C-alpha positions as YAML, in Angstrom:
chain: A
units: angstrom
residues:
- id: 1
  name: MET
  ca: [27.05, 94.27, 72.55]
- id: 2
  name: ASP
  ca: [23.30, 94.58, 73.07]
- id: 3
  name: LEU
  ca: [21.57, 93.93, 69.76]
- id: 4
  name: ALA
  ca: [18.32, 95.32, 71.16]
- id: 5
  name: ALA
  ca: [19.96, 98.73, 71.39]
- id: 6
  name: ARG
  ca: [20.80, 98.80, 67.68]
- id: 7
  name: SER
  ca: [18.68, 100.88, 65.34]
- id: 8
  name: ASP
  ca: [19.37, 98.36, 62.57]
- id: 9
  name: ARG
  ca: [18.00, 95.09, 63.97]
- id: 10
  name: SER
  ca: [18.41, 93.06, 60.78]
- id: 11
  name: ILE
  ca: [20.89, 90.59, 62.25]
- id: 12
  name: THR
  ca: [21.69, 87.12, 60.89]
- id: 13
  name: ILE
  ca: [23.59, 84.63, 63.06]
- id: 14
  name: ASP
  ca: [25.34, 81.66, 61.45]
- id: 15
  name: TRP
  ca: [25.84, 79.09, 64.21]
- id: 16
  name: ALA
  ca: [27.95, 76.86, 61.95]
- id: 17
  name: THR
  ca: [30.65, 79.51, 61.67]
- id: 18
  name: ASN
  ca: [29.94, 81.41, 64.90]
- id: 19
  name: THR
  ca: [29.55, 84.71, 63.09]
- id: 20
  name: TRP
  ca: [26.84, 87.33, 62.88]
- id: 21
  name: THR
  ca: [26.14, 89.64, 59.98]
- id: 22
  name: ASP
  ca: [24.49, 93.02, 59.73]
- id: 23
  name: ALA
  ca: [24.65, 95.87, 57.24]
- id: 24
  name: THR
  ca: [28.26, 96.61, 58.19]
- id: 25
  name: GLY
  ca: [29.62, 93.12, 57.50]
- id: 26
  name: ASP
  ca: [30.65, 89.95, 59.33]
- id: 27
  name: HIS
  ca: [31.61, 89.83, 62.99]
- id: 28
  name: ALA
  ca: [32.94, 87.00, 65.15]
- id: 29
  name: LEU
  ca: [30.94, 85.87, 68.16]
- id: 30
  name: VAL
  ca: [32.64, 86.00, 71.55]
- id: 31
  name: ALA
  ca: [31.41, 85.02, 75.01]
- id: 32
  name: PRO
  ca: [27.84, 86.31, 75.35]
- id: 33
  name: ILE
  ca: [28.07, 87.47, 78.96]
- id: 34
  name: SER
  ca: [30.56, 89.11, 81.30]
- id: 35
  name: ALA
  ca: [30.28, 86.60, 84.12]
- id: 36
  name: PRO
  ca: [31.71, 87.92, 87.39]
- id: 37
  name: GLU
  ca: [31.96, 84.30, 88.54]
- id: 38
  name: VAL
  ca: [31.43, 80.90, 86.97]
- id: 39
  name: TRP
  ca: [30.37, 78.11, 89.34]
- id: 40
  name: ALA
  ca: [30.00, 74.46, 88.39]
- id: 41
  name: ALA
  ca: [28.14, 71.42, 89.67]
- id: 42
  name: GLY
  ca: [29.42, 67.87, 89.40]
- id: 43
  name: VAL
  ca: [28.02, 64.33, 89.32]
- id: 44
  name: THR
  ca: [24.54, 65.44, 88.33]
- id: 45
  name: TYR
  ca: [24.00, 62.72, 85.70]
- id: 46
  name: LYS
  ca: [24.16, 58.96, 86.29]
- id: 47
  name: THR
  ca: [26.72, 58.64, 83.49]
- id: 48
  name: SER
  ca: [28.99, 61.06, 85.35]
- id: 49
  name: ARG
  ca: [28.59, 59.12, 88.59]
- id: 50
  name: GLU
  ca: [29.54, 55.88, 86.87]
- id: 51
  name: ALA
  ca: [32.52, 57.42, 85.07]
- id: 52
  name: ARG
  ca: [33.93, 58.93, 88.27]
- id: 53
  name: LEU
  ca: [33.69, 55.54, 90.00]
- id: 54
  name: GLU
  ca: [35.32, 53.79, 87.04]
- id: 55
  name: GLU
  ca: [38.17, 56.32, 86.96]
- id: 56
  name: THR
  ca: [38.98, 55.57, 90.59]
- id: 57
  name: ASN
  ca: [38.47, 51.78, 90.34]
- id: 58
  name: GLN
  ca: [35.34, 52.01, 92.52]
- id: 59
  name: LYS
  ca: [37.44, 53.36, 95.42]
- id: 60
  name: ALA
  ca: [35.88, 56.82, 95.65]
- id: 61
  name: SER
  ca: [32.42, 56.02, 96.99]
- id: 62
  name: PHE
  ca: [31.80, 59.70, 97.73]
- id: 63
  name: TYR
  ca: [31.01, 60.18, 94.03]
- id: 64
  name: ALA
  ca: [28.10, 57.78, 94.43]
- id: 65
  name: ASP
  ca: [27.10, 59.44, 97.68]
- id: 66
  name: VAL
  ca: [27.00, 62.98, 96.30]
- id: 67
  name: TYR
  ca: [24.84, 61.89, 93.35]
- id: 68
  name: ASP
  ca: [21.99, 61.05, 95.75]
- id: 69
  name: ALA
  ca: [22.73, 63.56, 98.51]
- id: 70
  name: ASP
  ca: [20.66, 66.66, 99.16]
- id: 71
  name: ARG
  ca: [23.77, 68.84, 98.87]
- id: 72
  name: PRO
  ca: [25.29, 68.85, 95.35]
- id: 73
  name: GLU
  ca: [28.96, 69.10, 94.49]
- id: 74
  name: LEU
  ca: [29.73, 72.75, 93.71]
- id: 75
  name: PHE
  ca: [33.00, 74.52, 92.95]
- id: 76
  name: LEU
  ca: [34.18, 77.86, 91.63]
- id: 77
  name: LYS
  ca: [35.33, 77.47, 88.03]
- id: 78
  name: ASP
  ca: [36.35, 81.04, 87.23]
- id: 79
  name: ASN
  ca: [36.08, 84.64, 88.33]
- id: 80
  name: ALA
  ca: [36.64, 87.93, 86.53]
- id: 81
  name: GLU
  ca: [36.72, 86.10, 83.16]
- id: 82
  name: ARG
  ca: [40.37, 85.16, 83.49]
- id: 83
  name: ARG
  ca: [39.89, 81.55, 82.33]
- id: 84
  name: THR
  ca: [36.76, 81.79, 80.15]
- id: 85
  name: VAL
  ca: [36.58, 82.07, 76.37]
- id: 86
  name: GLY
  ca: [33.78, 82.43, 73.85]
- id: 87
  name: PRO
  ca: [32.91, 80.66, 70.58]
- id: 88
  name: GLY
  ca: [35.84, 80.09, 68.25]
- id: 89
  name: ALA
  ca: [38.53, 80.85, 70.84]
- id: 90
  name: PRO
  ca: [40.87, 78.02, 71.89]
- id: 91
  name: ILE
  ca: [40.25, 75.95, 74.99]
- id: 92
  name: GLY
  ca: [43.34, 74.69, 76.79]
- id: 93
  name: ILE
  ca: [45.16, 71.51, 77.78]
- id: 94
  name: ARG
  ca: [47.49, 71.45, 80.78]
- id: 95
  name: GLY
  ca: [50.93, 70.10, 79.97]
- id: 96
  name: ASP
  ca: [50.87, 67.94, 83.11]
- id: 97
  name: SER
  ca: [47.66, 66.15, 82.12]
- id: 98
  name: HIS
  ca: [47.44, 63.19, 79.78]
- id: 99
  name: LEU
  ca: [43.64, 62.83, 79.89]
- id: 100
  name: THR
  ca: [42.03, 66.23, 79.41]
- id: 101
  name: VAL
  ca: [38.43, 66.09, 78.17]
- id: 102
  name: PRO
  ca: [35.62, 68.51, 77.36]
- id: 103
  name: GLU
  ca: [32.47, 68.46, 79.49]
- id: 104
  name: PRO
  ca: [29.41, 69.77, 77.61]
- id: 105
  name: GLU
  ca: [26.97, 71.42, 79.99]
- id: 106
  name: PHE
  ca: [23.96, 73.68, 80.22]
- id: 107
  name: ALA
  ca: [25.05, 77.00, 81.73]
- id: 108
  name: LEU
  ca: [22.55, 78.99, 83.77]
- id: 109
  name: VAL
  ca: [22.75, 82.76, 84.07]
- id: 110
  name: LEU
  ca: [21.68, 83.90, 87.54]
- id: 111
  name: ASP
  ca: [20.80, 87.26, 89.05]
- id: 112
  name: ARG
  ca: [21.96, 88.26, 92.52]
- id: 113
  name: ASP
  ca: [18.96, 86.50, 94.08]
- id: 114
  name: ALA
  ca: [19.78, 83.22, 92.30]
- id: 115
  name: ASN
  ca: [16.85, 83.56, 89.90]
- id: 116
  name: ILE
  ca: [17.60, 81.85, 86.60]
- id: 117
  name: VAL
  ca: [17.31, 84.54, 83.95]
- id: 118
  name: GLY
  ca: [19.05, 82.88, 81.01]
- id: 119
  name: ILE
  ca: [20.65, 79.73, 79.68]
- id: 120
  name: THR
  ca: [23.51, 79.05, 77.30]
- id: 121
  name: LEU
  ca: [26.01, 76.27, 76.58]
- id: 122
  name: GLY
  ca: [29.22, 75.70, 78.50]
- id: 123
  name: ASN
  ca: [32.36, 73.58, 78.40]
- id: 124
  name: ASP
  ca: [33.88, 72.62, 81.76]
- id: 125
  name: VAL
  ca: [37.24, 71.45, 80.40]
- id: 126
  name: THR
  ca: [38.71, 68.94, 82.87]
- id: 127
  name: ALA
  ca: [42.05, 67.20, 83.42]
- id: 128
  name: ARG
  ca: [40.36, 64.07, 84.65]
- id: 129
  name: ASP
  ca: [43.57, 62.11, 85.32]
- id: 130
  name: ILE
  ca: [44.54, 64.81, 87.83]
- id: 131
  name: GLU
  ca: [41.10, 64.66, 89.46]
- id: 132
  name: ALA
  ca: [41.20, 60.85, 89.59]
- id: 133
  name: ALA
  ca: [44.64, 60.81, 91.24]
- id: 134
  name: ASN
  ca: [43.36, 62.59, 94.35]
- id: 135
  name: PRO
  ca: [40.07, 64.40, 95.03]
- id: 136
  name: LEU
  ca: [42.02, 67.22, 96.66]
- id: 137
  name: TYR
  ca: [43.45, 67.97, 93.22]
- id: 138
  name: LEU
  ca: [40.00, 69.00, 91.93]
- id: 139
  name: PRO
  ca: [40.86, 72.73, 91.68]
- id: 140
  name: GLN
  ca: [43.94, 71.94, 89.57]
- id: 141
  name: ALA
  ca: [41.91, 69.58, 87.38]
- id: 142
  name: LYS
  ca: [39.20, 72.17, 86.81]
- id: 143
  name: ILE
  ca: [40.71, 75.64, 87.11]
- id: 144
  name: PHE
  ca: [43.36, 76.65, 84.58]
- id: 145
  name: SER
  ca: [43.78, 78.99, 81.65]
- id: 146
  name: SER
  ca: [41.13, 78.59, 78.90]
- id: 147
  name: SER
  ca: [39.42, 75.79, 80.84]
- id: 148
  name: CYS
  ca: [35.92, 77.23, 80.38]
- id: 149
  name: ALA
  ca: [33.96, 78.21, 77.28]
- id: 150
  name: LEU
  ca: [30.52, 79.83, 77.10]
- id: 151
  name: GLY
  ca: [28.21, 80.60, 74.20]
- id: 152
  name: PRO
  ca: [27.05, 81.13, 71.59]
- id: 153
  name: ALA
  ca: [24.22, 83.29, 72.99]
- id: 154
  name: VAL
  ca: [22.11, 83.63, 76.12]
- id: 155
  name: THR
  ca: [18.50, 82.50, 75.75]
- id: 156
  name: ILE
  ca: [15.80, 83.72, 78.12]
- id: 157
  name: PHE
  ca: [15.05, 80.88, 80.52]
- id: 158
  name: ASP
  ca: [11.70, 79.33, 81.39]
- id: 159
  name: GLU
  ca: [12.02, 76.39, 83.78]
- id: 160
  name: ALA
  ca: [8.50, 75.20, 82.97]
- id: 161
  name: VAL
  ca: [9.64, 74.74, 79.38]
- id: 162
  name: ALA
  ca: [12.89, 73.13, 80.47]
- id: 163
  name: VAL
  ca: [11.04, 70.54, 82.55]
- id: 164
  name: THR
  ca: [8.32, 69.63, 80.06]
- id: 165
  name: ASP
  ca: [10.34, 69.96, 76.85]
- id: 166
  name: HIS
  ca: [13.76, 68.46, 77.48]
- id: 167
  name: PHE
  ca: [16.73, 70.46, 76.26]
- id: 168
  name: ASP
  ca: [19.17, 68.33, 74.28]
- id: 169
  name: ILE
  ca: [22.95, 68.63, 74.17]
- id: 170
  name: THR
  ca: [25.48, 66.92, 71.90]
- id: 171
  name: LEU
  ca: [29.25, 66.69, 71.91]
- id: 172
  name: THR
  ca: [31.29, 66.11, 68.76]
- id: 173
  name: ILE
  ca: [35.10, 66.05, 68.68]
- id: 174
  name: THR
  ca: [36.97, 66.09, 65.39]
- id: 175
  name: ARG
  ca: [40.65, 65.50, 64.73]
- id: 176
  name: GLY
  ca: [42.14, 66.30, 61.36]
- id: 177
  name: GLY
  ca: [38.60, 66.75, 60.05]
- id: 178
  name: ALA
  ca: [37.51, 63.25, 61.15]
- id: 179
  name: GLU
  ca: [35.08, 62.56, 63.98]
- id: 180
  name: VAL
  ca: [36.78, 60.82, 66.94]
- id: 181
  name: PHE
  ca: [33.96, 61.02, 69.47]
- id: 182
  name: ALA
  ca: [30.28, 61.89, 69.55]
- id: 183
  name: GLY
  ca: [27.69, 61.63, 72.28]
- id: 184
  name: GLU
  ca: [24.45, 63.18, 73.46]
- id: 185
  name: THR
  ca: [22.11, 63.56, 76.41]
- id: 186
  name: ASN
  ca: [19.23, 65.78, 77.55]
- id: 187
  name: THR
  ca: [17.86, 67.44, 80.65]
- id: 188
  name: GLY
  ca: [15.57, 64.47, 81.20]
- id: 189
  name: GLN
  ca: [18.68, 62.57, 82.37]
- id: 190
  name: LEU
  ca: [19.67, 65.27, 84.88]
- id: 191
  name: ASN
  ca: [19.33, 64.11, 88.49]
- id: 192
  name: ARG
  ca: [18.69, 67.61, 89.88]
- id: 193
  name: ARG
  ca: [16.49, 70.50, 88.88]
- id: 194
  name: PHE
  ca: [18.15, 73.66, 87.69]
- id: 195
  name: SER
  ca: [16.40, 75.65, 90.41]
- id: 196
  name: ASP
  ca: [17.77, 73.30, 93.07]
- id: 197
  name: LEU
  ca: [21.34, 73.84, 91.88]
- id: 198
  name: ALA
  ca: [20.79, 77.61, 91.80]
- id: 199
  name: ARG
  ca: [19.39, 77.53, 95.33]
- id: 200
  name: HIS
  ca: [22.41, 75.67, 96.66]
- id: 201
  name: VAL
  ca: [24.99, 77.93, 95.02]
- id: 202
  name: SER
  ca: [23.36, 80.93, 96.71]
- id: 203
  name: ARG
  ca: [23.19, 79.40, 100.21]
- id: 204
  name: TYR
  ca: [25.36, 81.41, 102.61]
- id: 205
  name: ASN
  ca: [26.95, 82.93, 99.52]
- id: 206
  name: VAL
  ca: [26.82, 86.34, 97.85]
- id: 207
  name: LEU
  ca: [26.11, 86.34, 94.12]
- id: 208
  name: ALA
  ca: [26.42, 89.11, 91.58]
- id: 209
  name: ASP
  ca: [24.08, 89.65, 88.64]
- id: 210
  name: GLY
  ca: [25.32, 87.62, 85.69]
- id: 211
  name: THR
  ca: [26.83, 84.78, 87.70]
- id: 212
  name: VAL
  ca: [26.99, 81.61, 85.58]
- id: 213
  name: LEU
  ca: [26.35, 78.12, 86.93]
- id: 214
  name: LEU
  ca: [27.43, 75.08, 84.91]
- id: 215
  name: THR
  ca: [25.07, 72.20, 85.68]
- id: 216
  name: GLY
  ca: [27.19, 69.09, 85.14]
- id: 217
  name: THR
  ca: [27.89, 66.82, 82.21]
- id: 218
  name: GLY
  ca: [26.11, 63.70, 81.03]
- id: 219
  name: VAL
  ca: [28.31, 63.04, 77.97]
- id: 220
  name: ILE
  ca: [31.49, 61.18, 78.92]
- id: 221
  name: PRO
  ca: [34.21, 60.13, 76.44]
- id: 222
  name: PRO
  ca: [35.89, 56.73, 77.01]
- id: 223
  name: LEU
  ca: [38.37, 56.63, 79.88]
- id: 224
  name: ASP
  ca: [41.35, 56.37, 77.53]
- id: 225
  name: PHE
  ca: [40.26, 59.33, 75.39]
- id: 226
  name: ALA
  ca: [42.20, 62.59, 75.60]
- id: 227
  name: LEU
  ca: [42.01, 65.87, 73.74]
- id: 228
  name: ARG
  ca: [44.96, 66.82, 71.55]
- id: 229
  name: ALA
  ca: [46.11, 70.19, 70.32]
- id: 230
  name: GLY
  ca: [44.36, 70.89, 67.02]
- id: 231
  name: ASP
  ca: [41.17, 69.02, 67.90]
- id: 232
  name: VAL
  ca: [37.87, 70.87, 67.46]
- id: 233
  name: VAL
  ca: [35.18, 70.52, 70.13]
- id: 234
  name: GLN
  ca: [31.58, 71.25, 69.17]
- id: 235
  name: ILE
  ca: [28.80, 71.42, 71.76]
- id: 236
  name: ALA
  ca: [25.36, 71.88, 70.25]
- id: 237
  name: SER
  ca: [21.72, 72.11, 71.23]
- id: 238
  name: ALA
  ca: [18.71, 72.50, 68.97]
- id: 239
  name: GLN
  ca: [17.33, 75.01, 71.46]
- id: 240
  name: LEU
  ca: [20.52, 76.93, 72.26]
- id: 241
  name: GLY
  ca: [22.82, 76.90, 69.23]
- id: 242
  name: VAL
  ca: [26.41, 75.76, 68.72]
- id: 243
  name: LEU
  ca: [29.52, 76.37, 70.83]
- id: 244
  name: GLU
  ca: [32.64, 75.37, 68.92]
- id: 245
  name: ASN
  ca: [36.25, 75.74, 70.07]
- id: 246
  name: PRO
  ca: [39.64, 74.53, 68.83]
- id: 247
  name: VAL
  ca: [42.06, 72.98, 71.31]
- id: 248
  name: LYS
  ca: [45.57, 74.15, 72.17]
- id: 249
  name: MET
  ca: [48.32, 73.42, 74.67]
- id: 250
  name: ILE
  ca: [48.63, 76.26, 77.15]
- id: 251
  name: ASP
  ca: [51.78, 77.77, 78.59]
- id: 252
  name: GLU
  ca: [52.84, 76.50, 81.99]
- id: 253
  name: TYR
  ca: [52.89, 80.06, 83.30]
- id: 254
  name: PRO
  ca: [50.41, 82.11, 81.21]
- id: 255
  name: SER
  ca: [51.08, 85.82, 81.27]
- id: 256
  name: ALA
  ca: [47.62, 87.11, 80.34]
- id: 257
  name: ALA
  ca: [43.94, 86.23, 80.15]
- id: 258
  name: PRO
  ca: [42.74, 84.37, 77.04]
- id: 259
  name: ALA
  ca: [41.47, 86.39, 74.09]
- id: 260
  name: PRO
  ca: [38.91, 87.41, 73.07]
- id: 261
  name: LEU
  ca: [37.69, 88.50, 76.48]
- id: 262
  name: ALA
  ca: [34.06, 88.09, 77.42]
- id: 263
  name: GLY
  ca: [31.81, 91.07, 77.68]
- id: 264
  name: GLN
  ca: [31.98, 92.05, 74.03]
- id: 265
  name: GLY
  ca: [29.61, 89.43, 72.70]
- id: 266
  name: VAL
  ca: [26.08, 89.32, 71.38]
- id: 267
  name: ASP
  ca: [23.24, 89.46, 73.89]
- id: 268
  name: ALA
  ca: [20.35, 87.44, 72.52]
...
């Protein structure tokens, strides 16, 4: 829904509850963009590099190599919104993973020419025990039902602002109402510029308007930490709002896309 098209523009958004209110009442926020594809970058923060090496007992030196290489790690996270949810909708845990974790990330909205036109928050949910077992399992560790969340709203992007005034991001996980993990980082810790990541995802590749690019995580829970069904994951930024999602176990053979679908959310 495009708020700019409304005649009544008296809109109040409550980030704590992921709802917006106008003269007609309260409405739940859903994913703010219909992303034809969601791409993701990996090992873009030093903390991520160190965690990947620790997970593999220092055996996978390619994680260290890609951190410093000209070419970043990139992979396709979702297409056609089949695995992406918005604020308030459950994110998923695979039944064959014992160490699934959230990955709080800045999510860039690109046009077909790879220009960055907006930014929001994203969650690249990852079965990191599957990834650590064998790097060829990366698609299974990253791509499954409800493994991506976006929101709460898309903010117009200005890279000059992003470089000079660092964007912050925090991760808080609660279980039974009690905090079980909290961490934070900012774009000052990012090893690559947003524009560099956007350039690489468009090389020899065809993008559609509204493509989303997750830019990597710098907040890493302890290696023995795992999400459980019923947990609540909150990703927040003073500049971008709050993305909050409960956690559920997903069916081994899901029959339909997660609900609510993207494309019905608030365009900010």
